[in-house]
Structure formats: structure tokens, C-alpha cells
C-alpha positions in Angstrom: -35.7 -12.2 12.4 -34.8 -9.2 14.9 -33.3 -5.9 13.1 -30.9 -4.3 14.7 -28.8 -0.7 13.9 -25.7 -0.5 13.5 -23.4 2.4 12.4 -19.8 2.4 10.5 -17.8 5.4 10.8 -15.6 5.2 7.7 -16.7 4.6 3.9 -13.6 2.9 3.1 -13.5 -0.5 1.7 -13.6 -2.0 5.3 -16.4 0.0 6.2 -18.5 -0.8 3.0 -17.8 -4.7 3.3 -18.9 -4.6 6.8 -22.1 -2.6 5.5 -22.7 -5.2 3.1 -22.4 -8.1 5.3 -25.0 -6.4 7.7 -27.2 -6.0 5.1 -27.2 -9.0 3.7 -27.9 -10.7 7.3 -31.1 -8.0 7.5 -30.2 -5.7 9.4 -30.2 -1.8 9.4 -26.9 0.2 8.6 -26.0 4.1 8.5 -22.1 4.8 6.9 -20.7 8.0 8.4 -18.3 10.1 6.8 -16.5 13.3 7.2 -15.8 13.5 3.5 -18.2 14.3 0.7 -19.5 11.9 -1.7 -17.3 11.9 -3.9 -15.0 10.1 -2.1 -17.1 7.0 -1.4 -14.3 3.9 -1.2 -11.5 6.1 0.6 -8.3 5.3 0.2 -9.1 2.0 -2.0 -10.2 3.8 -5.0 -6.7 4.7 -5.2 -5.3 1.8 -5.2 -3.3 -0.4 -7.8 -5.6 -3.3 -7.0 -3.1 -5.8 -5.6 -4.7 -8.8 -3.4 -2.3 -11.6 -1.5 -3.7 -14.7 -2.7 -2.4 -18.5 -2.0 -1.7 -21.3 -4.5 -4.1 -19.9 -7.0 -5.0 -20.9 -10.5 -3.3 -17.7 -11.6 0.1 -18.7 -9.9 -0.3 -22.6 -11.1 -0.4 -21.0 -14.7 2.9 -19.7 -14.1 4.4 -22.6 -12.8 5.0 -21.2 -9.5 4.3 -23.6 -6.5 2.8 -22.0 -3.5 1.4 -23.8 -0.3 -0.5 -22.5 2.7 2.9 -23.7 4.5 5.0 -21.7 2.7 3.2 -18.6 3.1 2.7 -18.7 6.5 6.5 -19.1 7.2 6.8 -15.9 4.9 4.5 -14.1 6.8 6.0 -15.2 10.7 9.6 -14.6 9.2 8.3 -11.1 8.1 6.0 -10.2 11.1 8.9 -11.3 13.5 6.3 -10.9 16.4 8.1 -10.3 19.8 5.2 -8.7 22.1 2.7 -9.7 24.6 0.2 -7.8 23.0 1.1 -9.7 19.5 -1.0 -12.6 20.5 -4.0 -11.6 19.0 -2.4 -10.2 15.9 -0.6 -13.6 15.6 -4.1 -15.2 15.7 -5.5 -12.8 13.1 -2.5 -13.8 10.9 -3.1 -17.2 10.7 -6.9 -16.7 10.0 -6.3 -14.3 7.2 -3.6 -16.7 5.8 -6.3 -19.5 5.7 -8.7 -17.2 3.6 -6.3 -16.3 1.5 -5.5 -20.2 0.9 -9.0 -20.8 1.0 -12.5 -19.3 0.4 -10.9 -15.6 -0.6 -11.1 -15.8 -4.4 -13.8 -18.0 -5.0 -15.7 -15.3 -2.7 -14.6 -12.1 -4.8 -15.0 -13.8 -7.7 -18.6 -14.2 -7.0 -19.1 -10.7 -6.7 -17.6 -9.8 -10.0 -13.8 -9.2 -9.2 -11.3 -11.1 -11.5 -7.8 -10.7 -11.7 -5.2 -10.0 -14.4 -2.8 -13.3 -15.6 0.2 -12.2 -14.4 1.2 -12.6 -10.6 3.4 -9.5 -9.5 6.3 -10.5 -7.0 6.8 -7.5 -4.7 8.9 -7.5 -1.7 11.3 -10.4 -2.9 13.4 -10.6 0.2 10.3 -11.9 2.1 7.6 -13.3 -0.4 9.6 -16.6 -1.6 7.5 -16.7 -4.6 4.9 -14.2 -6.2 1.7 -13.4 -5.0 1.0 -10.0 -5.9 -2.2 -10.4 -7.8 -3.7 -7.5 -9.5 -7.4 -7.2 -9.6 -8.6 -6.4 -13.2 -10.3 -2.8 -12.8 -7.8 -2.2 -9.8 -9.3 -0.5 -6.7 -12.7 0.6 -8.0 -13.4 -2.6 -9.2 -12.6 -3.8 -5.6 -15.2 -1.2 -4.7 -17.9 -1.9 -6.9 -19.6 -4.6 -5.8 -19.7 -3.2 -2.2 -21.0 0.0 -3.1 -23.5 -1.1 -5.2 -24.7 -3.3 -2.1 -24.8 -0.1 0.1 -27.3 1.4 -2.8 -29.1 -1.1 -2.8 -29.5 -1.0 1.0 -30.6 2.3 0.5 -33.5 1.4 -2.4 -34.6 -0.9 0.4 -34.9 1.4 3.2 -32.3 -0.3 5.1 -29.1 1.8 5.1 -28.0 5.5 5.0 -25.3 7.3 3.6 -24.4 10.4 5.7 -21.5 12.0 4.3 -19.8 15.6 5.6 -20.5 14.2 9.3 -17.3 14.3 11.3 -17.5 11.9 14.1 -16.0 13.6 17.1 -17.1 11.1 20.0 -18.0 7.6 20.9 -21.2 8.1 22.8 -20.6 5.5 25.7 -23.8 4.7 28.2 -22.9 2.5 31.0 -19.6 1.2 29.7 -20.8 0.6 26.6 -20.7 2.4 23.1 -24.4 3.2 22.5 -24.1 6.1 19.7 -21.8 8.7 17.6 -21.8 12.6 18.2 -20.3 14.7 15.7 -20.4 18.1 13.8 -22.3 18.4 10.3 -19.5 20.1 7.8 -20.4 22.3 5.3 -20.9 20.7 1.7 -17.9 20.7 -0.5 -18.0 20.2 -4.3 -14.1 19.2 -4.1 -13.1 16.6 -6.2 -12.0 13.3 -5.0 -9.0 13.5 -2.7 -8.7 17.0 -2.8 -9.1 19.1 0.9 -12.3 19.8 1.9 -13.7 22.5 3.9 -13.7 22.1 7.7 -16.4 24.8 8.4 -18.9 23.6 10.6 -22.5 24.4 10.2 -24.2 22.1 13.2 -23.4 18.7 15.1 -25.6 15.8 15.3 -25.9 12.9 17.4 -26.8 8.8 16.3 -27.8 6.0 18.5 -27.1 2.5 17.5 -26.8 -1.1 18.8 -23.2 -1.5 17.4 -20.6 0.8 16.0 -17.5 0.1 13.7 -14.6 2.0 13.5 -13.3 1.8 9.5 -11.8 5.6 9.6 -8.3 4.0 8.1 -4.7 5.3 9.6 -2.4 8.4 10.1 -0.3 8.6 6.9 -1.9 11.5 5.8 -1.0 13.2 9.0 2.8 14.0 9.1 2.8 15.2 12.4 1.4 12.2 13.6 3.7 10.0 11.7 6.5 11.7 13.5 5.1 11.5 16.8 4.6 7.7 16.8 7.9 7.5 14.2 10.1 4.8 16.2 13.7 5.0 17.1 15.1 1.4 15.5 14.0 3.1 11.9 16.4 6.2 13.0 15.0 9.8 13.0 11.7 10.9 11.0 12.6 12.6 8.0 11.7 16.7 7.6 10.6 15.9 4.1 7.7 14.0 3.1 5.7 12.9 0.4 1.8 11.7 1.1 0.8 8.6 -0.5 -2.8 9.1 1.1 -5.2 12.1 0.9 -5.2 14.6 3.9 -8.2 13.3 5.3 -6.5 10.0 6.3 -5.6 11.6 9.7 -5.6 9.1 12.5 -8.4 11.1 14.8 -11.0 8.6 15.3 -8.7 6.2 16.9 -7.6 9.2 19.5 -11.2 9.1 20.1 -12.0 5.3 20.5 -9.5 5.2 23.2 -10.9 7.7 25.0 -13.8 5.7 25.1 -12.2 3.0 26.3 -10.5 1.2 23.6 -6.6 0.1 23.2 -4.6 1.5 21.1 -1.2 -1.0 20.4 1.6 -1.2 17.8 1.6 2.8 16.8 5.2 2.4 16.7 4.4 0.1 13.4 4.4 2.1 10.5 4.9 0.8 6.5 5.8 3.4 4.3 7.8 3.6 1.0 11.1 4.8 0.0 10.7 4.9 -3.9 8.3 7.9 -3.8 7.9 10.6 -6.3 6.4 14.0 -6.4 3.1 13.8 -8.5 3.6 15.9 -11.4 -0.4 16.5 -11.4 -0.9 16.4 -7.7 -4.6 15.7 -6.1 -4.0 16.3 -2.4 -1.3 18.4 -0.4 2.5 16.8 -1.0 0.8 14.2 -3.3 3.3 11.4 -3.8 3.1 8.2 -6.4 5.3 5.4 -5.4 7.2 3.0 -8.0 7.2 0.0 -7.8 10.6 -1.2 -9.4 11.6 -3.8 -10.7 15.3 -5.3 -10.0 18.0 -3.8 -12.3 18.2 0.2 -11.4 21.2 1.4 -9.6 20.1 2.6 -5.9 22.5 5.2 -4.6 22.3 7.3 -1.5 22.0 11.1 -1.5 25.6 11.9 -2.0 25.7 9.0 -4.6 27.3 6.1 -3.1 25.7 2.8 -4.0 23.4 1.2 -1.3 24.8 -1.7 -0.1 23.6 -5.5 -0.6 21.0 -6.6 -0.4 19.4 -3.1 -0.5 18.1 -3.5 -4.4 14.6 -2.1 -5.6 11.8 -4.0 -4.9 13.7 -6.1 -2.4 12.8 -5.2 1.1 11.2 -2.0 2.2 12.0 -2.0 5.6 15.1 -2.6 5.5 15.7 -0.2 2.9 13.8 2.3 4.7 16.1 1.8 7.7 19.3 1.9 5.6 18.6 5.3 4.3 17.7 7.1 7.5 21.1 6.2 8.5 22.3 8.5 5.6 20.9 11.5 7.3 19.3 12.6 4.2 15.8 12.2 3.4 15.8 11.3 -0.1 17.7 8.7 -2.4 18.6 8.0 -6.0 17.8 5.4 -8.8 20.0 5.7 -11.9 18.7 3.5 -14.8 18.1 3.3 -18.5 14.9 4.4 -20.4 14.9 1.2 -21.3 14.5 0.0 -17.7 12.3 2.5 -16.9 9.6 1.5 -19.4 10.1 -2.0 -18.4 10.2 -1.9 -14.9 8.6 1.4 -13.6 5.0 0.1 -12.6 3.2 3.4 -10.8 1.4 2.5 -7.6 -2.3 4.0 -8.2 -5.9 3.5 -10.3 -5.3 6.7 -12.0 -1.5 5.9 -12.7 -2.7 2.6 -14.7 -5.4 3.6 -17.1 -5.6 0.0 -18.8 -6.0 -2.3 -16.1 -8.2 0.2 -14.4 -10.0 0.8 -17.5 -10.0 -2.8 -18.8 -8.7 -1.5 -21.6 -6.9 -4.2 -23.6 -5.9 -1.7 -26.3 -4.0 0.0 -23.7 -2.5 -3.1 -22.2 -0.8 -4.0 -25.8 0.4 -0.5 -25.5 2.0 -1.1 -21.9 3.3 -4.2 -23.2 4.9 -2.8 -26.3 8.3 -1.0 -27.2 8.7 2.2 -25.2 7.9 3.2 -21.6 3.7 3.4 -20.8 2.1 6.9 -20.9 2.0 7.3 -17.1 6.0 6.5 -16.9 6.3 8.8 -20.0 4.5 11.6 -18.5 6.8 11.6 -15.3 9.8 11.4 -17.5 8.7 14.4 -19.6 7.2 16.5 -16.6 8.3 14.8 -13.1 10.2 17.2 -10.7 12.3 14.0 -9.7 13.4 12.8 -13.1 16.7 13.7 -15.1 17.3 12.6 -18.5 20.6 13.0 -20.3 22.4 11.2 -22.5 25.8 10.9 -21.1 26.7 10.2 -17.1 28.3 13.3 -16.4 25.3 15.2 -17.6 22.9 13.3 -15.6 25.3 14.0 -12.4 24.6 17.4 -13.8 20.8 17.5 -13.6 21.0 15.6 -10.4 23.0 18.1 -8.8 20.6 20.5 -9.7 17.6 18.8 -8.1 19.6 18.2 -4.6 21.4 20.9 -2.1 23.3 17.5 -1.0 27.0 17.4 -2.5 27.2 14.5 -5.3 30.2 12.4 -5.2 31.0 11.8 -8.9 33.3 10.0 -8.9 31.5 7.6 -6.4 28.6 7.4 -9.2 30.9 6.6 -11.7 32.8 3.8 -10.0 29.4 2.6 -9.4 28.5 2.4 -12.5 31.5 0.8 -13.8 31.1 -1.8 -10.8 27.6 -2.6 -12.0 28.6 -2.5 -15.4 31.6 -5.0 -15.2 29.1 -7.5 -14.9 28.8 -7.3 -19.3 31.1 -7.6 -21.9 31.3 -4.2 -23.6 28.3 -2.7 -24.7 26.4 -5.7 -25.1 23.3 -7.0 -23.2 25.1 -10.6 -22.2 26.3 -10.5 -18.7 29.6 -12.4 -17.7 29.9 -15.2 -15.5 29.9 -15.5 -11.6 34.0 -14.9 -10.8 35.8 -18.0 -11.1 39.5 -19.3 -12.2 39.0 -16.4 -15.2 38.9 -13.9 -12.8 35.9 -12.5 -14.2 33.5 -10.2 -11.8 30.4 -10.7 -11.2 27.9 -8.4 -9.6 25.5 -9.3 -6.7 22.4 -7.0 -7.9 22.7 -8.7 -11.6 22.6 -11.9 -10.1 19.6 -11.1 -8.5 18.1 -9.9 -12.0 19.0 -13.1 -13.7 17.2 -15.1 -11.4 14.1 -12.9 -11.3 13.9 -13.2 -15.0 13.4 -17.1 -14.0 10.0 -16.5 -13.5 8.0 -16.0 -16.5 5.6 -13.5 -15.4 8.8 -11.0 -15.0 10.4 -12.3 -18.1 7.2 -11.2 -20.0 6.5 -7.7 -18.6 8.6 -7.0 -15.3 11.9 -7.3 -16.0 14.2 -6.2 -18.7 17.0 -8.0 -20.6 19.8 -7.4 -18.5 21.9 -4.7 -19.9 24.8 -2.2 -19.2 23.9 1.1 -17.8 25.9 2.8 -19.8 24.6 0.5 -23.3 24.1 3.5 -25.7 21.2 0.8 -27.3 19.0 1.1 -24.2 18.1 4.9 -24.6 19.4 8.1 -22.6 20.2 7.7 -19.1 17.4 8.4 -16.3 17.9 9.3 -13.1 15.0 9.9 -10.5 15.0 11.3 -7.2 13.2 9.3 -3.9 11.5 10.5 -1.6 9.9 8.5 1.9 5.8 8.2 1.0 3.6 7.8 3.7 1.1 5.3 3.4 0.1 2.5 6.0 -0.3 2.1 9.8 0.7 -1.6 10.8 -0.8 -0.9 14.6 -4.4 0.1 15.3 -7.5 -0.7 17.9 -6.7 -4.1 19.8 -9.8 -6.4 18.6 -10.6 -9.9 19.1 -10.9 -12.5 16.7 -14.4 -11.1 15.9 -13.2 -7.6 15.3 -14.5 -6.5 18.7 -12.6 -4.0 20.3 -10.5 -4.5 23.7 -10.1 -2.2 26.2 -6.7 -1.8 28.3 -7.6 -4.7 30.3 -8.4 -7.0 27.5 -12.5 -6.7 28.1 -14.1 -6.0 25.1 -15.6 -2.5 25.1 -19.5 -3.5 24.5 -20.8 -2.2 21.5 -17.4 -1.1 19.6 -16.1 -2.8 16.7 -13.2 -1.9 14.1 -11.7 -3.1 10.7 -9.2 -2.3 8.4 -6.3 -0.1 8.7 -7.9 1.6 12.0 -7.6 -1.8 13.2 -3.9 -2.7 12.1 -5.8 -4.9 9.7 -6.6 -7.5 12.4 -6.1 -7.6 15.9 -3.9 -4.4 16.3 -1.1 -5.0 14.2 -1.6 -8.6 12.0 1.3 -7.7 9.9 3.9 -7.5 13.0 6.9 -5.1 11.6 6.7 -5.8 8.0 3.9 -6.7 5.7 3.9 -8.8 2.9 2.2 -6.7 -0.5 -0.7 -7.1 -1.5 -2.2 -7.6 2.1 -3.7 -4.4 2.6 -6.2 -4.1 0.4 -7.1 -8.0 1.5 -7.1 -7.1 5.4 -9.4 -4.2 4.9 -11.9 -6.9 3.2 -11.3 -9.3 5.6 -11.7 -7.5 8.7 -14.8 -6.1 7.4 -16.4 -9.0 6.8 -16.0 -10.7 10.2 -16.5 -7.9 12.0 -19.7 -7.4 9.6 -21.2 -10.7 10.1 -20.0 -10.7 14.2 -22.3 -7.1 14.4 -24.9 -8.8 12.7 -25.1 -11.8 14.9 -24.8 -9.5 18.0 -27.9 -7.0 17.0 
């Protein structure tokens, strides 16, 4: 078998999967990255490890009825594809749905990747059933088999991993990409995720038969996020937290474009509204996302309750649009310590030591009474948290953290409105309004529906209670910020991962995968993503592009 040489630009999950496929096919591969070896694996290392699967054994054990057809409807409703250039992204979506309903789970299991038995239900307004499968070991466990394959390839003499090499140009010869040029950066011992030196100590040029761009998106480059921010989402925030390290800068997208590639759907992006400042930041403006259950009361910056159906955990992008219309950059959760302890999951491998470390002891602690240690750390030390014994004390504390005047009467009214769904200070909700005149709260109706799902009732949704219930512990308020995360657009690719130019023709020798390719085709998610599809998109596009490159060499 003839052996070719491929270059992979970006040592994140998509690039590592592609490299593994190339090595399995007998090819040679060089993986380049601007960061140090401490950052091998990229953003995936920091992830919660959620993967989108369809009709899995985990779902069936929890009596969840799912199907490829049902998931397809959810995907297409969320994506709302409406552009001429969406043709390939839509085909990528169909292929990914087939993968998620078919061999994806078995392919991962063959590589030693297993799953926590409880399936999460994120984006409830878009996913009609729970599909968020958490990898046992979170992000590091997803990366492990592909990092091991790269290291084995290095030992075999067919792979090279070259950190601290920043690509600044794709070499183009006779219209095709034939290599890369760039700058060698000074060695830096900074820990994973920390900002590293940009001092240039030399240059480099490598030739290749094919080049894969798998350099991620733009979430760490807030200037670029604001530049591409779409008018349909309102004005971009003046202040944002960063959900990814600063080196997620989007620079390779412009470099590929200058080499003849076409970028599409740059105005489609996915950011979270439930960001909190990390009490122990790793990168600048480091934010953590609260993955909320449905019970907390959500208020705008002035203290007015968000209108239905803008409830925690229901629809990220629609709630973002609603909040941007307020003219302020933050909002609030008002909740109880019991709800926070049960329903506040924190996104990220480092915030979930039980799942990341595969520790049954720590997992038992999470499932016991009280807040898990990572959540308790934010309650004790988080700059965005207020804990108080009375609602008036809570409002006083909230005001100290915000220059926006709070409407005290509106907050009292919102809490009372929600708590009228309960008898006195007890935990039993009233019935829906009818001839008796009893008032029912629409959000609490959603909470009760959520608890009909066994997985949520066991570990995710607190037993309904009034916020003013003294038995539920002190009141808690959380100041929430916009948290940058994912680019939904990217390099336009065909179904083999080949990058297309402005006229729809493939740029010879150039491929793309992962977030740089909009997770497939330049925008597989359309306008909205279903949770658990980002890591899965890196796996699927990396596998697809790696196999196509291997076949072409």
C-alpha cells in the first residue's frame, strides 16, 4: 500500500480522531499545534463529556422511547435550515443522525469509552426525549484512546506531534494545498488552558499530500465573536465570560480562506446564558456554565421574571435573544440551597471529579444530601453567588453585585407568583386552576413533567417546593453572564470533509473537521444545536475526513 503524508493542524479531538484513522490506514501523519503538549486534546479535555445518542440501551433502561425518525424531527426543527448553502450541512446532519442511531455507541465502546447510566435531558424545548449521554470519565476519557493511538504511531515511526508550531499560511501550488508554513513559538511551561507565550523564535515549512484544518472555532476571541454577532440576537454584550481558552482564536479560518476556502454561516453561533465567573480561573475571563434543572426562578437584570417559556434548561438560544432585548448583560437565578444542590450541574471535566475520576465514592457523595463539593465551592467562594436567610437580605446582596437598579417589588411579586403553586410552606403543589380558583404556575407544571422522567427524578430535579420554604435551606441568587462557547458555522465541506471554494469546487489537498468545519459541512446544526452534538460532531467529522484523506493518499 502506498504511504502518503498528511498534516493535521490542531491537536483537539477532531484532529486526533482523523490522525488515528490515517494511522490505522497505514499513512503517515504530522499533528501541529500552536500550544504546548500540556494542551494536547484541546477543548475536549475540559468538556463534561456529553454525547448525543439515539435509542441507546441507556435510554431504554430508563423507559425512554426514542427513534431515528423522532431525533431527525427534533434536529430539523431546531436547525431551521433556510439558506442555499445549507444543502451540504443538512446532508451532514442526516449522516450524523444515522451514525448516532447506528454504529456510534459500538464504535466508542470498541475504544473503551463507556457511559454513566443516567441520560441527561438538556434543551428540553428542542429534545423531545433525553439524549445527553455522559461519558464515564468525561472529556479526558473521550480523548484517551485517540491520544494513545497517536503515541503508538509516534513509537512506530509513522506519526509526529509538533507542539508550539503556529501555522500562518497554507502553501498553495497550482491551486492545491501542498503544505503549511508558520512560526515556531518559544517553549512555555504554562499549565493546560493558561495563556502561553507568543514569542517567535523561528519559522518552519512542511510539505504534505493533504492538510486537515481542525483548529476549532472563535469562542476565545471575543473581538471576532462581536464582529460576527448577528442582529437577530440583539446587540452583542459589552461583557462576556469565556467558556474556552484564549488560544481558541479562529485565526486558521482566515488563513484557510486566503488559501481559497469558503467560510459559511459565520453569523451562527452557540453561547450560553448561564455563565458564572470561575472562582479559580485558568484562562482570562474564565467562565463555567451551570447546567440547570428546571426549578430556579429566572429574572432579568432588573428583577422581572422572564416570560414563558424562558425557563432554565429549556431553550438556550431563544432565552439568549430574550435577555439581549433587555439591554443588560446579565440576569439572575433565584433559588434555594436544596434546588442548587440537586439541580446545579457544572459543565466541565474539572468541575465533576466524580465522573472524571470514575470515583464511585465521590459519586455517592453527589447523590447524597447537600450540594456536591464543586457546587458548594461556588456557593462559598463564587463572586456571582448570594446566600441569604430572607428574600429582602437576598435582594440587598444582589444589588451589591449589580450596577443595574433592582425592582424589589417585582422580585417579591415573582417569588410570590411562583410560590402560590404550593400550600403554605409545604412541598405539595396545588392543582391547576379550575372551578376552585386555585392558581397554577406554568413553570412548576414543567417541573412536575420533568419529574415524570425517572432519570431526572432520581438525580436531577428537586422535589417541588416553595422558594420561601424554610426547610429548603437559605435562599440563593446567582448572577448569570453570557458565556462564549461554539461557532456553528465554518469551512464549507463536502460529505468527505474536503474543503470547498467559493464556486463549490473542492480545494485540492485541503480538508476540515470539527468546529472549524461547523461540525460538518460548514454548519450541521443550522441555527440551534441539540446538546451533546459538539463532541459527537468532532468524532464524526474527524473520522469521516481521516478516512477520506487516507483513501486519497
